[in-house]
mmJSON file of the N, C-alpha and C atoms, coordinates in Angstrom:
{"data_MODEL":{"atom_site":{
"group_PDB":["ATOM","ATOM","ATOM","ATOM","ATOM","ATOM","ATOM","ATOM","ATOM","ATOM","ATOM","ATOM","ATOM","ATOM","ATOM","ATOM","ATOM","ATOM","ATOM","ATOM","ATOM","ATOM","ATOM","ATOM","ATOM","ATOM","ATOM","ATOM","ATOM","ATOM","ATOM","ATOM","ATOM","ATOM","ATOM","ATOM","ATOM","ATOM","ATOM","ATOM","ATOM","ATOM","ATOM","ATOM","ATOM","ATOM","ATOM","ATOM","ATOM","ATOM","ATOM","ATOM","ATOM","ATOM","ATOM","ATOM","ATOM","ATOM","ATOM","ATOM","ATOM","ATOM","ATOM","ATOM","ATOM","ATOM","ATOM","ATOM","ATOM","ATOM","ATOM","ATOM","ATOM","ATOM","ATOM","ATOM","ATOM","ATOM","ATOM","ATOM","ATOM","ATOM","ATOM","ATOM","ATOM","ATOM","ATOM","ATOM","ATOM","ATOM","ATOM","ATOM","ATOM","ATOM","ATOM","ATOM","ATOM","ATOM","ATOM","ATOM","ATOM","ATOM","ATOM","ATOM","ATOM","ATOM","ATOM","ATOM","ATOM","ATOM","ATOM","ATOM","ATOM","ATOM","ATOM","ATOM","ATOM","ATOM","ATOM","ATOM","ATOM","ATOM","ATOM","ATOM","ATOM","ATOM"],
"id":[1,2,3,4,5,6,7,8,9,10,11,12,13,14,15,16,17,18,19,20,21,22,23,24,25,26,27,28,29,30,31,32,33,34,35,36,37,38,39,40,41,42,43,44,45,46,47,48,49,50,51,52,53,54,55,56,57,58,59,60,61,62,63,64,65,66,67,68,69,70,71,72,73,74,75,76,77,78,79,80,81,82,83,84,85,86,87,88,89,90,91,92,93,94,95,96,97,98,99,100,101,102,103,104,105,106,107,108,109,110,111,112,113,114,115,116,117,118,119,120,121,122,123,124,125,126],
"type_symbol":["N","C","C","N","C","C","N","C","C","N","C","C","N","C","C","N","C","C","N","C","C","N","C","C","N","C","C","N","C","C","N","C","C","N","C","C","N","C","C","N","C","C","N","C","C","N","C","C","N","C","C","N","C","C","N","C","C","N","C","C","N","C","C","N","C","C","N","C","C","N","C","C","N","C","C","N","C","C","N","C","C","N","C","C","N","C","C","N","C","C","N","C","C","N","C","C","N","C","C","N","C","C","N","C","C","N","C","C","N","C","C","N","C","C","N","C","C","N","C","C","N","C","C","N","C","C"],
"label_atom_id":["N","CA","C","N","CA","C","N","CA","C","N","CA","C","N","CA","C","N","CA","C","N","CA","C","N","CA","C","N","CA","C","N","CA","C","N","CA","C","N","CA","C","N","CA","C","N","CA","C","N","CA","C","N","CA","C","N","CA","C","N","CA","C","N","CA","C","N","CA","C","N","CA","C","N","CA","C","N","CA","C","N","CA","C","N","CA","C","N","CA","C","N","CA","C","N","CA","C","N","CA","C","N","CA","C","N","CA","C","N","CA","C","N","CA","C","N","CA","C","N","CA","C","N","CA","C","N","CA","C","N","CA","C","N","CA","C","N","CA","C","N","CA","C","N","CA","C"],
"label_alt_id":[null,null,null,null,null,null,null,null,null,null,null,null,null,null,null,null,null,null,null,null,null,null,null,null,null,null,null,null,null,null,null,null,null,null,null,null,null,null,null,null,null,null,null,null,null,null,null,null,null,null,null,null,null,null,null,null,null,null,null,null,null,null,null,null,null,null,null,null,null,null,null,null,null,null,null,null,null,null,null,null,null,null,null,null,null,null,null,null,null,null,null,null,null,null,null,null,null,null,null,null,null,null,null,null,null,null,null,null,null,null,null,null,null,null,null,null,null,null,null,null,null,null,null,null,null,null],
"label_comp_id":["UNK","UNK","UNK","UNK","UNK","UNK","UNK","UNK","UNK","UNK","UNK","UNK","UNK","UNK","UNK","UNK","UNK","UNK","UNK","UNK","UNK","UNK","UNK","UNK","UNK","UNK","UNK","UNK","UNK","UNK","UNK","UNK","UNK","UNK","UNK","UNK","UNK","UNK","UNK","UNK","UNK","UNK","UNK","UNK","UNK","UNK","UNK","UNK","UNK","UNK","UNK","UNK","UNK","UNK","UNK","UNK","UNK","UNK","UNK","UNK","UNK","UNK","UNK","UNK","UNK","UNK","UNK","UNK","UNK","UNK","UNK","UNK","UNK","UNK","UNK","UNK","UNK","UNK","UNK","UNK","UNK","UNK","UNK","UNK","UNK","UNK","UNK","UNK","UNK","UNK","UNK","UNK","UNK","UNK","UNK","UNK","UNK","UNK","UNK","UNK","UNK","UNK","UNK","UNK","UNK","UNK","UNK","UNK","UNK","UNK","UNK","UNK","UNK","UNK","UNK","UNK","UNK","UNK","UNK","UNK","UNK","UNK","UNK","UNK","UNK","UNK"],
"label_asym_id":["A","A","A","A","A","A","A","A","A","A","A","A","A","A","A","A","A","A","A","A","A","A","A","A","A","A","A","A","A","A","A","A","A","A","A","A","A","A","A","A","A","A","A","A","A","A","A","A","A","A","A","A","A","A","A","A","A","A","A","A","A","A","A","A","A","A","A","A","A","A","A","A","A","A","A","A","A","A","A","A","A","A","A","A","A","A","A","A","A","A","A","A","A","A","A","A","A","A","A","A","A","A","A","A","A","A","A","A","A","A","A","A","A","A","A","A","A","A","A","A","A","A","A","A","A","A"],
"label_entity_id":["1","1","1","1","1","1","1","1","1","1","1","1","1","1","1","1","1","1","1","1","1","1","1","1","1","1","1","1","1","1","1","1","1","1","1","1","1","1","1","1","1","1","1","1","1","1","1","1","1","1","1","1","1","1","1","1","1","1","1","1","1","1","1","1","1","1","1","1","1","1","1","1","1","1","1","1","1","1","1","1","1","1","1","1","1","1","1","1","1","1","1","1","1","1","1","1","1","1","1","1","1","1","1","1","1","1","1","1","1","1","1","1","1","1","1","1","1","1","1","1","1","1","1","1","1","1"],
"label_seq_id":[1,1,1,2,2,2,3,3,3,4,4,4,5,5,5,6,6,6,7,7,7,8,8,8,9,9,9,10,10,10,11,11,11,12,12,12,13,13,13,14,14,14,15,15,15,16,16,16,17,17,17,18,18,18,19,19,19,20,20,20,21,21,21,22,22,22,23,23,23,24,24,24,25,25,25,26,26,26,27,27,27,28,28,28,29,29,29,30,30,30,31,31,31,32,32,32,33,33,33,34,34,34,35,35,35,36,36,36,37,37,37,38,38,38,39,39,39,40,40,40,41,41,41,42,42,42],
"pdbx_PDB_ins_code":[null,null,null,null,null,null,null,null,null,null,null,null,null,null,null,null,null,null,null,null,null,null,null,null,null,null,null,null,null,null,null,null,null,null,null,null,null,null,null,null,null,null,null,null,null,null,null,null,null,null,null,null,null,null,null,null,null,null,null,null,null,null,null,null,null,null,null,null,null,null,null,null,null,null,null,null,null,null,null,null,null,null,null,null,null,null,null,null,null,null,null,null,null,null,null,null,null,null,null,null,null,null,null,null,null,null,null,null,null,null,null,null,null,null,null,null,null,null,null,null,null,null,null,null,null,null],
"Cartn_x":[-14.944,-13.609,-12.915,-12.323,-11.701,-10.373,-10.085,-8.866,-7.833,-7.748,-6.814,-5.384,-5.215,-3.869,-3.48,-2.318,-1.806,-0.84,-1.17,-0.315,0.668,1.932,2.94,3.285,4.257,4.625,5.187,5.931,6.55,5.546,4.324,3.315,3.298,4.129,4.121,2.903,2.247,1.08,1.508,1.062,1.46,0.219,-0.044,-1.226,-1.142,-2.246,-2.268,-2.796,-3.909,-4.433,-4.648,-3.627,-3.648,-4.664,-4.759,-5.668,-7.104,-7.518,-8.899,-9.169,-8.191,-8.369,-8.555,-7.723,-7.832,-9.188,-9.627,-10.912,-12.045,-11.991,-13.052,-13.058,-11.868,-11.803,-12.389,-12.085,-12.634,-14.156,-14.668,-16.124,-16.761,-16.135,-16.683,-16.696,-15.624,-15.56,-16.654,-16.871,-17.907,-19.287,-19.544,-20.846,-21.018,-19.975,-20.078,-20.33,-19.629,-19.851,-21.289,-21.793,-23.159,-24.162,-23.959,-24.877,-24.795,-23.584,-23.409,-24.098,-23.913,-24.549,-26.072,-26.588,-28.036,-28.582,-27.822,-28.298,-28.322,-27.306,-27.265,-28.276,-28.677,-29.621,-31.024,-31.33,-32.683,-32.897],
"Cartn_y":[-5.507,-5.236,-4.23,-3.222,-2.163,-2.643,-2.203,-2.622,-1.505,-0.756,0.358,-0.109,-1.265,-1.724,-2.834,-2.695,-3.724,-4.59,-5.866,-6.769,-7.414,-7.137,-7.691,-9.117,-9.712,-11.093,-11.214,-10.187,-10.256,-9.945,-9.557,-9.289,-7.847,-6.989,-5.582,-4.898,-4.099,-3.377,-2.011,-1.653,-0.388,0.41,1.517,2.31,2.888,2.776,3.25,4.678,4.939,6.301,6.726,7.325,7.634,8.729,9.714,10.841,10.352,9.572,9.097,8.218,7.375,6.504,7.337,8.367,9.218,9.891,10.425,11.121,10.15,8.956,7.992,7.559,7.372,6.979,8.068,9.341,10.44,10.458,10.26,10.265,9.124,7.949,6.805,7.09,7.676,8.004,8.999,9.981,10.983,10.327,9.425,8.752,7.893,7.178,6.338,7.195,8.329,9.222,9.719,10.083,10.585,9.526,8.29,7.224,6.978,7.011,6.786,7.888,9.132,10.262,10.118,9.731,9.622,8.509,7.407,6.292,6.691,7.412,7.804,8.901,9.654,10.758,10.211,9.036,8.496,8.097],
"Cartn_z":[-12.065,-11.526,-12.436,-11.808,-12.616,-13.184,-14.382,-15.068,-15.064,-13.949,-13.912,-13.694,-13.031,-12.716,-13.681,-14.247,-15.141,-14.357,-14.194,-13.441,-14.409,-14.211,-15.106,-14.671,-15.352,-15.073,-13.666,-13.22,-11.902,-10.802,-11.185,-10.176,-9.723,-10.341,-9.954,-10.555,-9.735,-10.243,-10.724,-11.924,-12.53,-12.888,-12.174,-12.494,-13.898,-14.629,-16.008,-16.075,-15.383,-15.386,-13.938,-13.36,-11.933,-11.645,-12.531,-12.277,-12.194,-13.193,-13.192,-11.979,-11.623,-10.469,-9.209,-9.051,-7.862,-7.808,-8.928,-8.945,-8.609,-9.201,-8.956,-7.493,-6.912,-5.507,-4.62,-4.925,-4.136,-4.256,-5.458,-5.631,-4.855,-4.893,-4.166,-2.669,-2.147,-0.72,-0.361,-1.229,-0.958,-0.915,-1.844,-1.873,-0.626,-0.237,0.954,2.186,2.288,3.42,3.423,2.26,2.16,2.633,2.18,2.58,4.083,4.628,6.064,6.866,6.43,7.128,7.065,5.901,5.756,6.651,6.747,7.57,9.042,9.499,10.907,11.188,10.17,10.377,10.639,10.086,10.268,11.721],
"occupancy":[1.0,1.0,1.0,1.0,1.0,1.0,1.0,1.0,1.0,1.0,1.0,1.0,1.0,1.0,1.0,1.0,1.0,1.0,1.0,1.0,1.0,1.0,1.0,1.0,1.0,1.0,1.0,1.0,1.0,1.0,1.0,1.0,1.0,1.0,1.0,1.0,1.0,1.0,1.0,1.0,1.0,1.0,1.0,1.0,1.0,1.0,1.0,1.0,1.0,1.0,1.0,1.0,1.0,1.0,1.0,1.0,1.0,1.0,1.0,1.0,1.0,1.0,1.0,1.0,1.0,1.0,1.0,1.0,1.0,1.0,1.0,1.0,1.0,1.0,1.0,1.0,1.0,1.0,1.0,1.0,1.0,1.0,1.0,1.0,1.0,1.0,1.0,1.0,1.0,1.0,1.0,1.0,1.0,1.0,1.0,1.0,1.0,1.0,1.0,1.0,1.0,1.0,1.0,1.0,1.0,1.0,1.0,1.0,1.0,1.0,1.0,1.0,1.0,1.0,1.0,1.0,1.0,1.0,1.0,1.0,1.0,1.0,1.0,1.0,1.0,1.0],
"B_iso_or_equiv":[0.0,0.0,0.0,0.0,0.0,0.0,0.0,0.0,0.0,0.0,0.0,0.0,0.0,0.0,0.0,0.0,0.0,0.0,0.0,0.0,0.0,0.0,0.0,0.0,0.0,0.0,0.0,0.0,0.0,0.0,0.0,0.0,0.0,0.0,0.0,0.0,0.0,0.0,0.0,0.0,0.0,0.0,0.0,0.0,0.0,0.0,0.0,0.0,0.0,0.0,0.0,0.0,0.0,0.0,0.0,0.0,0.0,0.0,0.0,0.0,0.0,0.0,0.0,0.0,0.0,0.0,0.0,0.0,0.0,0.0,0.0,0.0,0.0,0.0,0.0,0.0,0.0,0.0,0.0,0.0,0.0,0.0,0.0,0.0,0.0,0.0,0.0,0.0,0.0,0.0,0.0,0.0,0.0,0.0,0.0,0.0,0.0,0.0,0.0,0.0,0.0,0.0,0.0,0.0,0.0,0.0,0.0,0.0,0.0,0.0,0.0,0.0,0.0,0.0,0.0,0.0,0.0,0.0,0.0,0.0,0.0,0.0,0.0,0.0,0.0,0.0],
"pdbx_formal_charge":[null,null,null,null,null,null,null,null,null,null,null,null,null,null,null,null,null,null,null,null,null,null,null,null,null,null,null,null,null,null,null,null,null,null,null,null,null,null,null,null,null,null,null,null,null,null,null,null,null,null,null,null,null,null,null,null,null,null,null,null,null,null,null,null,null,null,null,null,null,null,null,null,null,null,null,null,null,null,null,null,null,null,null,null,null,null,null,null,null,null,null,null,null,null,null,null,null,null,null,null,null,null,null,null,null,null,null,null,null,null,null,null,null,null,null,null,null,null,null,null,null,null,null,null,null,null],
"auth_seq_id":[1,1,1,2,2,2,3,3,3,4,4,4,5,5,5,6,6,6,7,7,7,8,8,8,9,9,9,10,10,10,11,11,11,12,12,12,13,13,13,14,14,14,15,15,15,16,16,16,17,17,17,18,18,18,19,19,19,20,20,20,21,21,21,22,22,22,23,23,23,24,24,24,25,25,25,26,26,26,27,27,27,28,28,28,29,29,29,30,30,30,31,31,31,32,32,32,33,33,33,34,34,34,35,35,35,36,36,36,37,37,37,38,38,38,39,39,39,40,40,40,41,41,41,42,42,42],
"auth_comp_id":["UNK","UNK","UNK","UNK","UNK","UNK","UNK","UNK","UNK","UNK","UNK","UNK","UNK","UNK","UNK","UNK","UNK","UNK","UNK","UNK","UNK","UNK","UNK","UNK","UNK","UNK","UNK","UNK","UNK","UNK","UNK","UNK","UNK","UNK","UNK","UNK","UNK","UNK","UNK","UNK","UNK","UNK","UNK","UNK","UNK","UNK","UNK","UNK","UNK","UNK","UNK","UNK","UNK","UNK","UNK","UNK","UNK","UNK","UNK","UNK","UNK","UNK","UNK","UNK","UNK","UNK","UNK","UNK","UNK","UNK","UNK","UNK","UNK","UNK","UNK","UNK","UNK","UNK","UNK","UNK","UNK","UNK","UNK","UNK","UNK","UNK","UNK","UNK","UNK","UNK","UNK","UNK","UNK","UNK","UNK","UNK","UNK","UNK","UNK","UNK","UNK","UNK","UNK","UNK","UNK","UNK","UNK","UNK","UNK","UNK","UNK","UNK","UNK","UNK","UNK","UNK","UNK","UNK","UNK","UNK","UNK","UNK","UNK","UNK","UNK","UNK"],
"auth_asym_id":["A","A","A","A","A","A","A","A","A","A","A","A","A","A","A","A","A","A","A","A","A","A","A","A","A","A","A","A","A","A","A","A","A","A","A","A","A","A","A","A","A","A","A","A","A","A","A","A","A","A","A","A","A","A","A","A","A","A","A","A","A","A","A","A","A","A","A","A","A","A","A","A","A","A","A","A","A","A","A","A","A","A","A","A","A","A","A","A","A","A","A","A","A","A","A","A","A","A","A","A","A","A","A","A","A","A","A","A","A","A","A","A","A","A","A","A","A","A","A","A","A","A","A","A","A","A"],
"auth_atom_id":["N","CA","C","N","CA","C","N","CA","C","N","CA","C","N","CA","C","N","CA","C","N","CA","C","N","CA","C","N","CA","C","N","CA","C","N","CA","C","N","CA","C","N","CA","C","N","CA","C","N","CA","C","N","CA","C","N","CA","C","N","CA","C","N","CA","C","N","CA","C","N","CA","C","N","CA","C","N","CA","C","N","CA","C","N","CA","C","N","CA","C","N","CA","C","N","CA","C","N","CA","C","N","CA","C","N","CA","C","N","CA","C","N","CA","C","N","CA","C","N","CA","C","N","CA","C","N","CA","C","N","CA","C","N","CA","C","N","CA","C","N","CA","C","N","CA","C"],
"pdbx_PDB_model_num":[1,1,1,1,1,1,1,1,1,1,1,1,1,1,1,1,1,1,1,1,1,1,1,1,1,1,1,1,1,1,1,1,1,1,1,1,1,1,1,1,1,1,1,1,1,1,1,1,1,1,1,1,1,1,1,1,1,1,1,1,1,1,1,1,1,1,1,1,1,1,1,1,1,1,1,1,1,1,1,1,1,1,1,1,1,1,1,1,1,1,1,1,1,1,1,1,1,1,1,1,1,1,1,1,1,1,1,1,1,1,1,1,1,1,1,1,1,1,1,1,1,1,1,1,1,1]
}}}
């Protein structure tokens, strides 16, 4: 589980490194798209 969000006492989530999170999310989406395309291509 990623530790990018710091949950405070009130339960508010506060992003610590937004840039890295955004980049990682984009990479994950690209990989998922690639796998989906490959599966449908077979």
